PyMOL Python script that loads the backbone (N, CA, C, O; Angstrom):
from pymol import cmd

cmd.read_pdbstr("""\
ATOM      1  N   MET A   1     138.394 103.090  96.002  1.00  0.00           N
ATOM      2  CA  MET A   1     137.002 103.464  95.910  1.00  0.00           C
ATOM      3  C   MET A   1     136.063 102.436  96.387  1.00  0.00           C
ATOM      4  O   MET A   1     136.133 101.227  96.165  1.00  0.00           O
ATOM      5  N   ARG A   2     135.082 103.133  97.142  1.00  0.00           N
ATOM      6  CA  ARG A   2     133.998 102.323  97.806  1.00  0.00           C
ATOM      7  C   ARG A   2     133.036 101.906  97.103  1.00  0.00           C
ATOM      8  O   ARG A   2     132.541 102.847  96.481  1.00  0.00           O
ATOM      9  N   GLN A   3     132.351 100.586  96.835  1.00  0.00           N
ATOM     10  CA  GLN A   3     131.392 100.154  96.101  1.00  0.00           C
ATOM     11  C   GLN A   3     130.179 100.496  97.063  1.00  0.00           C
ATOM     12  O   GLN A   3     130.180 100.291  98.277  1.00  0.00           O
ATOM     13  N   VAL A   4     129.201 101.019  96.367  1.00  0.00           N
ATOM     14  CA  VAL A   4     127.820 101.405  96.850  1.00  0.00           C
ATOM     15  C   VAL A   4     127.026 100.151  96.620  1.00  0.00           C
ATOM     16  O   VAL A   4     126.980  99.782  95.447  1.00  0.00           O
ATOM     17  N   ILE A   5     126.399  99.433  97.500  1.00  0.00           N
ATOM     18  CA  ILE A   5     125.534  98.562  97.480  1.00  0.00           C
ATOM     19  C   ILE A   5     124.002  99.180  97.382  1.00  0.00           C
ATOM     20  O   ILE A   5     123.815 100.123  98.151  1.00  0.00           O
ATOM     21  N   PRO A   6     123.098  98.874  96.720  1.00  0.00           N
ATOM     22  CA  PRO A   6     122.101  99.376  96.627  1.00  0.00           C
ATOM     23  C   PRO A   6     120.910  98.868  97.407  1.00  0.00           C
ATOM     24  O   PRO A   6     120.582  97.682  97.371  1.00  0.00           O
ATOM     25  N   GLU A   7     120.253  99.805  98.129  1.00  0.00           N
ATOM     26  CA  GLU A   7     119.062  99.142  99.226  1.00  0.00           C
ATOM     27  C   GLU A   7     117.977  98.296  98.358  1.00  0.00           C
ATOM     28  O   GLU A   7     117.568  98.756  97.292  1.00  0.00           O
ATOM     29  N   THR A   8     117.509  96.992  98.873  1.00  0.00           N
ATOM     30  CA  THR A   8     116.476  96.408  98.396  1.00  0.00           C
ATOM     31  C   THR A   8     115.124  97.003  98.634  1.00  0.00           C
ATOM     32  O   THR A   8     114.747  97.135  99.798  1.00  0.00           O
ATOM     33  N   ASN A   9     114.286  97.409  97.546  1.00  0.00           N
ATOM     34  CA  ASN A   9     112.967  97.722  97.853  1.00  0.00           C
ATOM     35  C   ASN A   9     112.282  97.035  99.031  1.00  0.00           C
ATOM     36  O   ASN A   9     112.360  95.812  99.149  1.00  0.00           O
ATOM     37  N   PRO A  10     111.685  97.707  99.810  1.00  0.00           N
ATOM     38  CA  PRO A  10     111.181  96.725 100.802  1.00  0.00           C
ATOM     39  C   PRO A  10     109.938  95.785 100.280  1.00  0.00           C
ATOM     40  O   PRO A  10     109.788  94.610 100.614  1.00  0.00           O
ATOM     41  N   ASP A  11     109.030  96.557  99.354  1.00  0.00           N
ATOM     42  CA  ASP A  11     108.321  96.036  98.884  1.00  0.00           C
ATOM     43  C   ASP A  11     108.852  94.574  98.133  1.00  0.00           C
ATOM     44  O   ASP A  11     107.908  93.802  97.971  1.00  0.00           O
ATOM     45  N   PHE A  12     109.874  94.164  97.754  1.00  0.00           N
ATOM     46  CA  PHE A  12     110.211  93.144  97.290  1.00  0.00           C
ATOM     47  C   PHE A  12     110.365  91.982  98.108  1.00  0.00           C
ATOM     48  O   PHE A  12     110.322  90.880  97.561  1.00  0.00           O
ATOM     49  N   MET A  13     110.588  92.100  99.702  1.00  0.00           N
ATOM     50  CA  MET A  13     110.452  91.310 100.464  1.00  0.00           C
ATOM     51  C   MET A  13     109.307  90.547 100.563  1.00  0.00           C
ATOM     52  O   MET A  13     109.296  89.490 101.194  1.00  0.00           O
ATOM     53  N   LYS A  14     108.042  91.132  99.816  1.00  0.00           N
ATOM     54  CA  LYS A  14     106.665  90.724 100.099  1.00  0.00           C
ATOM     55  C   LYS A  14     106.459  90.024  98.703  1.00  0.00           C
ATOM     56  O   LYS A  14     105.267  89.872  98.434  1.00  0.00           O
ATOM     57  N   LYS A  15     107.350  89.559  97.740  1.00  0.00           N
ATOM     58  CA  LYS A  15     107.458  88.905  96.774  1.00  0.00           C
ATOM     59  C   LYS A  15     108.151  87.643  96.606  1.00  0.00           C
ATOM     60  O   LYS A  15     108.950  87.315  97.483  1.00  0.00           O
ATOM     61  N   ARG A  16     107.947  86.843  95.545  1.00  0.00           N
ATOM     62  CA  ARG A  16     108.699  86.011  95.216  1.00  0.00           C
ATOM     63  C   ARG A  16     108.627  85.366  93.790  1.00  0.00           C
ATOM     64  O   ARG A  16     107.514  85.205  93.289  1.00  0.00           O
ATOM     65  N   VAL A  17     109.773  84.980  93.100  1.00  0.00           N
ATOM     66  CA  VAL A  17     109.673  84.522  91.938  1.00  0.00           C
ATOM     67  C   VAL A  17     110.071  82.791  91.874  1.00  0.00           C
ATOM     68  O   VAL A  17     110.998  82.284  92.507  1.00  0.00           O
ATOM     69  N   PHE A  18     109.186  82.095  91.006  1.00  0.00           N
ATOM     70  CA  PHE A  18     109.425  80.621  91.071  1.00  0.00           C
ATOM     71  C   PHE A  18     109.216  80.031  89.591  1.00  0.00           C
ATOM     72  O   PHE A  18     108.702  80.832  88.810  1.00  0.00           O
ATOM     73  N   GLU A  19     109.517  78.810  89.098  1.00  0.00           N
ATOM     74  CA  GLU A  19     109.639  78.393  87.969  1.00  0.00           C
ATOM     75  C   GLU A  19     108.925  77.410  88.094  1.00  0.00           C
ATOM     76  O   GLU A  19     108.996  76.714  89.107  1.00  0.00           O
ATOM     77  N   ARG A  20     107.994  77.114  86.985  1.00  0.00           N
ATOM     78  CA  ARG A  20     107.026  75.797  86.670  1.00  0.00           C
ATOM     79  C   ARG A  20     107.306  75.726  85.098  1.00  0.00           C
ATOM     80  O   ARG A  20     107.652  76.706  84.438  1.00  0.00           O
ATOM     81  N   PRO A  21     107.135  74.585  84.639  1.00  0.00           N
ATOM     82  CA  PRO A  21     107.080  74.062  83.178  1.00  0.00           C
ATOM     83  C   PRO A  21     107.062  74.942  82.325  1.00  0.00           C
ATOM     84  O   PRO A  21     107.958  75.066  81.490  1.00  0.00           O
ATOM     85  N   ASP A  22     105.928  75.775  82.406  1.00  0.00           N
ATOM     86  CA  ASP A  22     105.608  76.871  81.519  1.00  0.00           C
ATOM     87  C   ASP A  22     106.182  77.760  81.312  1.00  0.00           C
ATOM     88  O   ASP A  22     106.174  78.288  80.200  1.00  0.00           O
ATOM     89  N   GLY A  23     107.116  78.375  82.692  1.00  0.00           N
ATOM     90  CA  GLY A  23     107.939  79.533  82.324  1.00  0.00           C
ATOM     91  C   GLY A  23     107.978  80.043  83.905  1.00  0.00           C
ATOM     92  O   GLY A  23     107.859  79.283  84.866  1.00  0.00           O
ATOM     93  N   PHE A  24     108.161  81.430  83.981  1.00  0.00           N
ATOM     94  CA  PHE A  24     108.524  81.596  85.673  1.00  0.00           C
ATOM     95  C   PHE A  24     107.438  82.642  85.722  1.00  0.00           C
ATOM     96  O   PHE A  24     107.058  83.346  84.786  1.00  0.00           O
ATOM     97  N   TYR A  25     106.983  82.628  87.018  1.00  0.00           N
ATOM     98  CA  TYR A  25     106.060  83.355  87.647  1.00  0.00           C
ATOM     99  C   TYR A  25     106.550  84.204  88.698  1.00  0.00           C
ATOM    100  O   TYR A  25     107.708  84.006  89.067  1.00  0.00           O
ATOM    101  N   TRP A  26     105.797  85.227  89.316  1.00  0.00           N
ATOM    102  CA  TRP A  26     106.042  86.095  90.470  1.00  0.00           C
ATOM    103  C   TRP A  26     104.931  86.173  91.297  1.00  0.00           C
ATOM    104  O   TRP A  26     103.899  86.312  90.640  1.00  0.00           O
ATOM    105  N   GLN A  27     104.726  86.126  92.756  1.00  0.00           N
ATOM    106  CA  GLN A  27     103.752  86.086  93.517  1.00  0.00           C
ATOM    107  C   GLN A  27     103.954  87.059  94.464  1.00  0.00           C
ATOM    108  O   GLN A  27     104.917  87.245  95.208  1.00  0.00           O
ATOM    109  N   ASP A  28     102.585  87.847  94.296  1.00  0.00           N
ATOM    110  CA  ASP A  28     102.824  89.086  95.954  1.00  0.00           C
ATOM    111  C   ASP A  28     102.246  88.175  97.023  1.00  0.00           C
ATOM    112  O   ASP A  28     101.231  87.496  96.860  1.00  0.00           O
ATOM    113  N   LEU A  29     102.913  88.214  98.032  1.00  0.00           N
ATOM    114  CA  LEU A  29     102.652  87.382  99.153  1.00  0.00           C
ATOM    115  C   LEU A  29     101.661  87.760 100.100  1.00  0.00           C
ATOM    116  O   LEU A  29     100.968  87.000 100.776  1.00  0.00           O
ATOM    117  N   ASP A  30     101.656  89.117 100.086  1.00  0.00           N
ATOM    118  CA  ASP A  30     100.560  89.691 100.672  1.00  0.00           C
ATOM    119  C   ASP A  30      99.193  89.037 100.119  1.00  0.00           C
ATOM    120  O   ASP A  30      98.552  88.208 100.765  1.00  0.00           O
ATOM    121  N   SER A  31      98.867  89.463  98.979  1.00  0.00           N
ATOM    122  CA  SER A  31      97.599  89.450  98.314  1.00  0.00           C
ATOM    123  C   SER A  31      97.441  87.876  97.853  1.00  0.00           C
ATOM    124  O   SER A  31      96.311  87.389  97.905  1.00  0.00           O
ATOM    125  N   GLY A  32      98.488  87.111  97.427  1.00  0.00           N
ATOM    126  CA  GLY A  32      98.648  85.403  97.070  1.00  0.00           C
ATOM    127  C   GLY A  32      98.527  85.697  95.490  1.00  0.00           C
ATOM    128  O   GLY A  32      98.774  84.763  94.727  1.00  0.00           O
ATOM    129  N   LYS A  33      98.208  86.776  95.037  1.00  0.00           N
ATOM    130  CA  LYS A  33      98.058  86.931  93.645  1.00  0.00           C
ATOM    131  C   LYS A  33      99.172  86.230  92.731  1.00  0.00           C
ATOM    132  O   LYS A  33     100.210  86.212  93.393  1.00  0.00           O
ATOM    133  N   THR A  34      99.318  85.802  91.809  1.00  0.00           N
ATOM    134  CA  THR A  34     100.212  85.409  90.957  1.00  0.00           C
ATOM    135  C   THR A  34     100.370  85.798  89.499  1.00  0.00           C
ATOM    136  O   THR A  34      99.382  85.799  88.764  1.00  0.00           O
ATOM    137  N   TYR A  35     101.713  86.166  89.000  1.00  0.00           N
ATOM    138  CA  TYR A  35     101.676  86.869  87.661  1.00  0.00           C
ATOM    139  C   TYR A  35     102.496  85.878  86.893  1.00  0.00           C
ATOM    140  O   TYR A  35     103.370  85.156  87.372  1.00  0.00           O
ATOM    141  N   GLY A  36     102.066  85.936  85.502  1.00  0.00           N
ATOM    142  CA  GLY A  36     102.800  85.051  84.496  1.00  0.00           C
ATOM    143  C   GLY A  36     102.327  84.204  83.629  1.00  0.00           C
ATOM    144  O   GLY A  36     101.098  84.256  83.591  1.00  0.00           O
ATOM    145  N   PRO A  37     102.654  83.664  83.120  1.00  0.00           N
ATOM    146  CA  PRO A  37     104.080  82.943  82.645  1.00  0.00           C
ATOM    147  C   PRO A  37     104.849  83.765  81.887  1.00  0.00           C
ATOM    148  O   PRO A  37     104.295  84.239  80.896  1.00  0.00           O
ATOM    149  N   PHE A  38     106.369  84.160  82.160  1.00  0.00           N
ATOM    150  CA  PHE A  38     107.132  84.746  81.497  1.00  0.00           C
ATOM    151  C   PHE A  38     108.179  84.087  80.760  1.00  0.00           C
ATOM    152  O   PHE A  38     108.500  83.028  81.297  1.00  0.00           O
ATOM    153  N   ALA A  39     108.715  84.313  79.881  1.00  0.00           N
ATOM    154  CA  ALA A  39     109.703  83.428  78.974  1.00  0.00           C
ATOM    155  C   ALA A  39     111.059  83.113  79.771  1.00  0.00           C
ATOM    156  O   ALA A  39     111.728  82.092  79.617  1.00  0.00           O
ATOM    157  N   THR A  40     111.353  84.183  80.663  1.00  0.00           N
ATOM    158  CA  THR A  40     112.755  84.132  81.371  1.00  0.00           C
ATOM    159  C   THR A  40     112.397  84.625  82.539  1.00  0.00           C
ATOM    160  O   THR A  40     111.268  85.088  82.703  1.00  0.00           O
ATOM    161  N   LEU A  41     113.464  84.584  83.666  1.00  0.00           N
ATOM    162  CA  LEU A  41     113.543  84.999  84.917  1.00  0.00           C
ATOM    163  C   LEU A  41     113.558  86.395  84.903  1.00  0.00           C
ATOM    164  O   LEU A  41     112.850  87.051  85.668  1.00  0.00           O
ATOM    165  N   LEU A  42     114.433  86.973  83.960  1.00  0.00           N
ATOM    166  CA  LEU A  42     114.521  88.348  83.820  1.00  0.00           C
ATOM    167  C   LEU A  42     113.363  89.009  83.864  1.00  0.00           C
ATOM    168  O   LEU A  42     113.094  89.906  84.662  1.00  0.00           O
ATOM    169  N   GLU A  43     112.457  88.456  82.764  1.00  0.00           N
ATOM    170  CA  GLU A  43     111.196  89.485  82.719  1.00  0.00           C
ATOM    171  C   GLU A  43     110.298  89.059  83.668  1.00  0.00           C
ATOM    172  O   GLU A  43     109.279  89.744  83.754  1.00  0.00           O
ATOM    173  N   ALA A  44     110.388  88.206  84.332  1.00  0.00           N
ATOM    174  CA  ALA A  44     109.441  87.790  85.354  1.00  0.00           C
ATOM    175  C   ALA A  44     109.903  88.894  86.628  1.00  0.00           C
ATOM    176  O   ALA A  44     109.006  89.432  87.277  1.00  0.00           O
ATOM    177  N   GLU A  45     111.137  89.145  86.890  1.00  0.00           N
ATOM    178  CA  GLU A  45     111.892  90.209  87.826  1.00  0.00           C
ATOM    179  C   GLU A  45     111.480  91.941  87.184  1.00  0.00           C
ATOM    180  O   GLU A  45     111.053  92.813  87.941  1.00  0.00           O
ATOM    181  N   ASN A  46     111.637  92.095  86.169  1.00  0.00           N
ATOM    182  CA  ASN A  46     111.389  93.319  85.332  1.00  0.00           C
ATOM    183  C   ASN A  46     109.895  93.353  85.868  1.00  0.00           C
ATOM    184  O   ASN A  46     109.724  94.256  86.686  1.00  0.00           O
ATOM    185  N   ASP A  47     108.862  92.644  85.621  1.00  0.00           N
ATOM    186  CA  ASP A  47     107.498  92.948  85.638  1.00  0.00           C
ATOM    187  C   ASP A  47     107.570  93.187  87.280  1.00  0.00           C
ATOM    188  O   ASP A  47     107.246  94.279  87.747  1.00  0.00           O
ATOM    189  N   MET A  48     107.942  92.276  87.982  1.00  0.00           N
ATOM    190  CA  MET A  48     107.800  92.493  89.672  1.00  0.00           C
ATOM    191  C   MET A  48     108.392  93.720  89.832  1.00  0.00           C
ATOM    192  O   MET A  48     107.816  94.421  90.664  1.00  0.00           O
ATOM    193  N   ARG A  49     109.235  94.151  89.374  1.00  0.00           N
ATOM    194  CA  ARG A  49     109.893  95.579  89.816  1.00  0.00           C
ATOM    195  C   ARG A  49     109.136  96.709  89.182  1.00  0.00           C
ATOM    196  O   ARG A  49     109.182  97.810  89.730  1.00  0.00           O
ATOM    197  N   TYR A  50     108.426  96.541  88.054  1.00  0.00           N
ATOM    198  CA  TYR A  50     107.799  97.883  87.293  1.00  0.00           C
ATOM    199  C   TYR A  50     106.482  97.900  88.225  1.00  0.00           C
ATOM    200  O   TYR A  50     105.919  98.937  88.576  1.00  0.00           O
ATOM    201  N   SER A  51     106.080  96.610  88.569  1.00  0.00           N
ATOM    202  CA  SER A  51     104.923  96.807  89.463  1.00  0.00           C
ATOM    203  C   SER A  51     105.087  97.444  90.922  1.00  0.00           C
ATOM    204  O   SER A  51     104.253  98.112  91.532  1.00  0.00           O
ATOM    205  N   VAL A  52     106.001  97.178  91.209  1.00  0.00           N
ATOM    206  CA  VAL A  52     106.363  97.838  92.515  1.00  0.00           C
ATOM    207  C   VAL A  52     106.606  99.431  92.651  1.00  0.00           C
ATOM    208  O   VAL A  52     106.161 100.222  93.482  1.00  0.00           O
ATOM    209  N   GLU A  53     107.522  99.640  91.474  1.00  0.00           N
ATOM    210  CA  GLU A  53     108.197 101.090  91.435  1.00  0.00           C
ATOM    211  C   GLU A  53     106.868 101.929  90.634  1.00  0.00           C
ATOM    212  O   GLU A  53     106.988 103.146  90.772  1.00  0.00           O
ATOM    213  N   ALA A  54     105.899 101.604  90.002  1.00  0.00           N
ATOM    214  CA  ALA A  54     104.689 102.089  89.494  1.00  0.00           C
ATOM    215  C   ALA A  54     103.576 102.855  90.500  1.00  0.00           C
ATOM    216  O   ALA A  54     102.740 103.735  90.293  1.00  0.00           O
ATOM    217  N   GLN A  55     103.971 102.099  91.677  1.00  0.00           N
ATOM    218  CA  GLN A  55     102.887 102.889  92.682  1.00  0.00           C
ATOM    219  C   GLN A  55     103.223 104.236  92.784  1.00  0.00           C
ATOM    220  O   GLN A  55     104.398 104.598  92.726  1.00  0.00           O
ATOM    221  N   PRO A  56     102.178 105.110  92.949  1.00  0.00           N
ATOM    222  CA  PRO A  56     102.463 106.609  93.232  1.00  0.00           C
ATOM    223  C   PRO A  56     102.698 106.500  94.683  1.00  0.00           C
ATOM    224  O   PRO A  56     102.275 105.643  95.459  1.00  0.00           O
ATOM    225  N   GLU A  57     103.632 107.772  94.965  1.00  0.00           N
ATOM    226  CA  GLU A  57     103.584 107.908  96.403  1.00  0.00           C
ATOM    227  C   GLU A  57     102.294 108.675  96.880  1.00  0.00           C
ATOM    228  O   GLU A  57     101.602 109.471  96.245  1.00  0.00           O
ATOM    229  N   PRO A  58     102.139 108.153  98.360  1.00  0.00           N
ATOM    230  CA  PRO A  58     100.824 108.716  98.825  1.00  0.00           C
ATOM    231  C   PRO A  58     100.764 110.225  98.586  1.00  0.00           C
ATOM    232  O   PRO A  58     101.827 110.833  98.715  1.00  0.00           O
ATOM    233  N   GLY A  59      99.596 110.959  98.233  1.00  0.00           N
ATOM    234  CA  GLY A  59      99.448 112.054  98.085  1.00  0.00           C
ATOM    235  C   GLY A  59     100.130 113.029  97.046  1.00  0.00           C
ATOM    236  O   GLY A  59     100.071 114.258  97.016  1.00  0.00           O
ATOM    237  N   GLU A  60     100.950 111.954  96.003  1.00  0.00           N
ATOM    238  CA  GLU A  60     101.541 112.351  94.812  1.00  0.00           C
ATOM    239  C   GLU A  60     100.788 112.657  93.794  1.00  0.00           C
ATOM    240  O   GLU A  60      99.964 111.812  93.443  1.00  0.00           O
ATOM    241  N   THR A  61     100.866 113.843  93.110  1.00  0.00           N
ATOM    242  CA  THR A  61      99.703 114.158  91.975  1.00  0.00           C
ATOM    243  C   THR A  61     100.387 113.657  90.678  1.00  0.00           C
ATOM    244  O   THR A  61     101.520 113.202  90.526  1.00  0.00           O
ATOM    245  N   VAL A  62      99.301 113.884  89.706  1.00  0.00           N
ATOM    246  CA  VAL A  62      99.882 113.181  88.410  1.00  0.00           C
ATOM    247  C   VAL A  62     100.941 114.080  87.960  1.00  0.00           C
ATOM    248  O   VAL A  62     101.994 113.570  87.577  1.00  0.00           O
ATOM    249  N   GLN A  63     100.786 115.522  87.955  1.00  0.00           N
ATOM    250  CA  GLN A  63     102.048 116.284  87.425  1.00  0.00           C
ATOM    251  C   GLN A  63     103.009 116.359  88.073  1.00  0.00           C
ATOM    252  O   GLN A  63     104.046 116.730  87.524  1.00  0.00           O
ATOM    253  N   GLU A  64     103.001 116.028  89.500  1.00  0.00           N
ATOM    254  CA  GLU A  64     104.219 115.857  90.401  1.00  0.00           C
ATOM    255  C   GLU A  64     105.201 114.590  89.967  1.00  0.00           C
ATOM    256  O   GLU A  64     106.408 114.424  90.141  1.00  0.00           O
ATOM    257  N   ALA A  65     104.125 113.710  89.289  1.00  0.00           N
ATOM    258  CA  ALA A  65     105.064 112.323  88.976  1.00  0.00           C
ATOM    259  C   ALA A  65     105.497 112.561  87.426  1.00  0.00           C
ATOM    260  O   ALA A  65     106.472 111.973  86.957  1.00  0.00           O
ATOM    261  N   GLU A  66     104.798 113.358  86.752  1.00  0.00           N
ATOM    262  CA  GLU A  66     105.220 113.267  85.335  1.00  0.00           C
ATOM    263  C   GLU A  66     106.515 114.342  85.377  1.00  0.00           C
ATOM    264  O   GLU A  66     107.358 114.317  84.480  1.00  0.00           O
ATOM    265  N   ASN A  67     106.597 115.277  86.487  1.00  0.00           N
ATOM    266  CA  ASN A  67     107.730 116.304  86.384  1.00  0.00           C
ATOM    267  C   ASN A  67     109.048 115.410  86.893  1.00  0.00           C
ATOM    268  O   ASN A  67     110.212 115.614  86.548  1.00  0.00           O
ATOM    269  N   GLU A  68     108.499 114.208  87.944  1.00  0.00           N
ATOM    270  CA  GLU A  68     109.625 113.654  88.515  1.00  0.00           C
ATOM    271  C   GLU A  68     110.504 112.646  87.479  1.00  0.00           C
ATOM    272  O   GLU A  68     111.607 112.224  87.825  1.00  0.00           O
ATOM    273  N   ILE A  69     109.916 112.310  86.201  1.00  0.00           N
ATOM    274  CA  ILE A  69     110.406 111.383  85.259  1.00  0.00           C
ATOM    275  C   ILE A  69     110.507 112.019  83.921  1.00  0.00           C
ATOM    276  O   ILE A  69     110.712 111.385  82.886  1.00  0.00           O
ATOM    277  N   GLY A  70     110.321 113.554  84.011  1.00  0.00           N
ATOM    278  CA  GLY A  70     110.855 114.502  83.078  1.00  0.00           C
ATOM    279  C   GLY A  70     109.903 114.375  81.945  1.00  0.00           C
ATOM    280  O   GLY A  70     110.415 114.433  80.827  1.00  0.00           O
ATOM    281  N   ILE A  71     108.350 114.178  82.030  1.00  0.00           N
ATOM    282  CA  ILE A  71     107.537 114.335  80.971  1.00  0.00           C
ATOM    283  C   ILE A  71     107.171 115.995  80.876  1.00  0.00           C
ATOM    284  O   ILE A  71     106.993 116.661  81.896  1.00  0.00           O
ATOM    285  N   ALA A  72     107.099 116.470  79.736  1.00  0.00           N
ATOM    286  CA  ALA A  72     106.931 117.897  79.365  1.00  0.00           C
ATOM    287  C   ALA A  72     105.289 118.073  79.947  1.00  0.00           C
ATOM    288  O   ALA A  72     104.310 117.357  79.737  1.00  0.00           O
ATOM    289  N   ASP A  73     105.435 119.333  80.763  1.00  0.00           N
ATOM    290  CA  ASP A  73     104.209 119.913  80.987  1.00  0.00           C
ATOM    291  C   ASP A  73     103.083 120.588  79.912  1.00  0.00           C
ATOM    292  O   ASP A  73     101.917 120.922  80.122  1.00  0.00           O
ATOM    293  N   TRP A  74     104.033 120.667  78.474  1.00  0.00           N
ATOM    294  CA  TRP A  74     103.391 121.542  77.768  1.00  0.00           C
ATOM    295  C   TRP A  74     102.797 120.651  76.402  1.00  0.00           C
ATOM    296  O   TRP A  74     103.534 120.124  75.568  1.00  0.00           O
ATOM    297  N   ILE A  75     101.510 120.621  76.384  1.00  0.00           N
ATOM    298  CA  ILE A  75     101.280 119.781  75.136  1.00  0.00           C
ATOM    299  C   ILE A  75     100.992 120.559  73.700  1.00  0.00           C
ATOM    300  O   ILE A  75     100.526 121.698  73.679  1.00  0.00           O
ATOM    301  N   ASP A  76     101.330 119.798  72.483  1.00  0.00           N
ATOM    302  CA  ASP A  76     101.385 120.524  71.616  1.00  0.00           C
ATOM    303  C   ASP A  76      99.892 120.687  71.196  1.00  0.00           C
ATOM    304  O   ASP A  76      99.161 119.785  71.605  1.00  0.00           O
ATOM    305  N   PRO A  77      99.322 121.631  70.483  1.00  0.00           N
ATOM    306  CA  PRO A  77      97.869 121.858  70.173  1.00  0.00           C
ATOM    307  C   PRO A  77      97.678 121.075  68.934  1.00  0.00           C
ATOM    308  O   PRO A  77      96.579 120.552  68.749  1.00  0.00           O
ATOM    309  N   GLU A  78      98.670 120.928  68.019  1.00  0.00           N
ATOM    310  CA  GLU A  78      98.471 120.455  66.938  1.00  0.00           C
ATOM    311  C   GLU A  78      98.740 119.056  66.922  1.00  0.00           C
ATOM    312  O   GLU A  78      97.967 118.334  66.293  1.00  0.00           O
ATOM    313  N   THR A  79      99.780 118.530  67.555  1.00  0.00           N
ATOM    314  CA  THR A  79      99.829 117.049  67.567  1.00  0.00           C
ATOM    315  C   THR A  79      99.118 116.630  68.690  1.00  0.00           C
ATOM    316  O   THR A  79      98.510 115.575  68.510  1.00  0.00           O
ATOM    317  N   GLY A  80      98.987 117.231  70.011  1.00  0.00           N
ATOM    318  CA  GLY A  80      98.528 116.511  71.137  1.00  0.00           C
ATOM    319  C   GLY A  80      99.478 115.676  71.726  1.00  0.00           C
ATOM    320  O   GLY A  80      99.149 114.700  72.399  1.00  0.00           O
ATOM    321  N   GLU A  81     100.719 116.020  71.503  1.00  0.00           N
ATOM    322  CA  GLU A  81     102.151 115.127  71.903  1.00  0.00           C
ATOM    323  C   GLU A  81     102.736 116.019  73.043  1.00  0.00           C
ATOM    324  O   GLU A  81     102.398 117.202  73.086  1.00  0.00           O
ATOM    325  N   PRO A  82     103.622 115.493  73.992  1.00  0.00           N
ATOM    326  CA  PRO A  82     104.243 116.435  74.568  1.00  0.00           C
ATOM    327  C   PRO A  82     105.405 117.193  73.761  1.00  0.00           C
ATOM    328  O   PRO A  82     105.955 116.676  72.788  1.00  0.00           O
ATOM    329  N   ALA A  83     105.797 118.734  74.357  1.00  0.00           N
ATOM    330  CA  ALA A  83     106.468 119.228  73.467  1.00  0.00           C
ATOM    331  C   ALA A  83     107.948 118.636  73.847  1.00  0.00           C
ATOM    332  O   ALA A  83     108.240 118.116  74.924  1.00  0.00           O
ATOM    333  N   GLU A  84     108.822 118.830  72.722  1.00  0.00           N
ATOM    334  CA  GLU A  84     109.916 118.546  72.328  1.00  0.00           C
ATOM    335  C   GLU A  84     111.084 119.217  73.274  1.00  0.00           C
ATOM    336  O   GLU A  84     110.805 120.373  73.595  1.00  0.00           O
ATOM    337  N   ASP A  85     112.430 118.690  73.824  1.00  0.00           N
ATOM    338  CA  ASP A  85     112.981 119.178  74.669  1.00  0.00           C
ATOM    339  C   ASP A  85     113.679 120.354  74.068  1.00  0.00           C
ATOM    340  O   ASP A  85     114.088 121.233  74.827  1.00  0.00           O
ATOM    341  N   GLN A  86     113.847 120.452  72.831  1.00  0.00           N
ATOM    342  CA  GLN A  86     114.663 121.395  71.745  1.00  0.00           C
ATOM    343  C   GLN A  86     114.065 122.431  71.565  1.00  0.00           C
ATOM    344  O   GLN A  86     114.647 123.515  71.535  1.00  0.00           O
ATOM    345  N   VAL A  87     112.525 122.264  71.377  1.00  0.00           N
ATOM    346  CA  VAL A  87     111.592 123.226  71.000  1.00  0.00           C
ATOM    347  C   VAL A  87     111.020 124.326  72.104  1.00  0.00           C
ATOM    348  O   VAL A  87     110.261 123.936  72.992  1.00  0.00           O
ATOM    349  N   PRO A  88     111.398 125.652  72.016  1.00  0.00           N
ATOM    350  CA  PRO A  88     111.016 126.381  73.211  1.00  0.00           C
ATOM    351  C   PRO A  88     109.512 126.759  73.164  1.00  0.00           C
ATOM    352  O   PRO A  88     108.954 127.130  72.131  1.00  0.00           O
ATOM    353  N   HIS A  89     109.007 126.657  74.160  1.00  0.00           N
ATOM    354  CA  HIS A  89     107.140 127.008  74.281  1.00  0.00           C
ATOM    355  C   HIS A  89     107.139 128.334  74.271  1.00  0.00           C
ATOM    356  O   HIS A  89     107.751 128.890  75.184  1.00  0.00           O
ATOM    357  N   ILE A  90     106.486 129.129  73.288  1.00  0.00           N
ATOM    358  CA  ILE A  90     106.144 130.329  73.225  1.00  0.00           C
ATOM    359  C   ILE A  90     104.743 130.572  73.389  1.00  0.00           C
ATOM    360  O   ILE A  90     104.033 130.017  72.550  1.00  0.00           O
ATOM    361  N   GLU A  91     104.201 131.221  74.205  1.00  0.00           N
ATOM    362  CA  GLU A  91     102.644 131.432  74.285  1.00  0.00           C
ATOM    363  C   GLU A  91     101.908 132.015  73.538  1.00  0.00           C
ATOM    364  O   GLU A  91     102.436 133.120  73.415  1.00  0.00           O
ATOM    365  N   ASP A  92     100.906 131.994  72.873  1.00  0.00           N
ATOM    366  CA  ASP A  92     100.207 132.560  72.026  1.00  0.00           C
ATOM    367  C   ASP A  92      99.327 133.760  73.099  1.00  0.00           C
ATOM    368  O   ASP A  92      98.750 133.319  74.093  1.00  0.00           O
ATOM    369  N   HIS A  93      99.300 134.979  72.849  1.00  0.00           N
ATOM    370  CA  HIS A  93      98.342 135.782  73.817  1.00  0.00           C
ATOM    371  C   HIS A  93      97.310 136.326  72.835  1.00  0.00           C
ATOM    372  O   HIS A  93      96.378 137.021  73.241  1.00  0.00           O
TER     373      HIS A  93
END
""", "prot")
cmd.dss("prot")
cmd.show_as("cartoon", "prot")
cmd.util.cbc("prot")
cmd.orient("prot")
């Protein structure tokens, strides 16, 4: 069985994580902006990962992004919440 090694996101090459006495921080090397403190290294890395992955693709619409992550495109008029997966959408005419 061949092990698949995931590729490193190119944006991670522009960031670094470091520790100070009050916690862990990560820094965007392009902007020089520092984020933190975080209680653990894992929290700092997760925040760094979220900030990279949360960026929309150029030209991507909100609806395309929602479809990609599986958000329902029909909003229940009574609750204002997205429709549940198990409830079929029946349009009223």
